[in-house]
C-alpha positions in Angstrom: 120.0 121.9 116.4 122.1 119.1 114.9 120.1 116.6 116.9 116.9 117.8 115.3 118.4 117.5 111.8 119.1 113.8 112.5 115.4 113.1 113.3 113.4 112.0 110.4 110.2 113.5 111.7 111.8 117.0 111.8 112.9 116.7 108.1 109.5 115.4 107.0 107.8 118.3 108.9 110.0 120.9 107.2 109.3 119.4 103.8 105.5 119.4 104.3 105.6 123.0 105.6 107.6 124.2 102.6 105.2 122.4 100.1 102.2 123.9 102.0 103.7 127.4 101.8 104.1 127.0 98.0 100.5 125.9 97.7 99.1 128.6 99.9 101.2 131.4 98.3 100.2 130.2 94.9 96.5 130.2 96.0 96.7 133.7 97.3 98.8 135.3 94.5 97.7 133.8 91.2 94.4 133.6 89.5 95.1 130.4 87.7 95.7 128.5 90.9 92.5 129.7 92.7 91.1 126.2 93.2 89.8 125.2 96.6 91.9 122.1 96.5 95.1 124.1 96.8 93.8 125.9 99.9 92.6 122.7 101.6 95.6 120.7 100.7 98.0 123.5 101.8 96.2 123.8 105.2 96.3 120.0 105.7 100.0 119.8 104.8 100.8 122.7 107.1 99.0 121.0 110.0 100.7 117.7 109.3 104.1 119.4 109.1 103.6 121.1 112.4 102.6 117.9 114.1 105.6 116.1 112.7 107.9 118.9 114.0 106.3 118.9 117.5 106.2 115.1 117.6 109.7 114.7 118.9 110.2 118.2 120.3 
């Protein structure tokens, strides 16, 4: 696990997944954030984060 924490792609992937989760949870739970951009940006960030994690796995 410590080897993964030393890889920059893993850290970037975790960051993008966390930001995507915030956007997607905000889209699903609040009415003021019900804009399509939050959904599409959250999905794109989630995919990018997963690709970054799998890149060096």
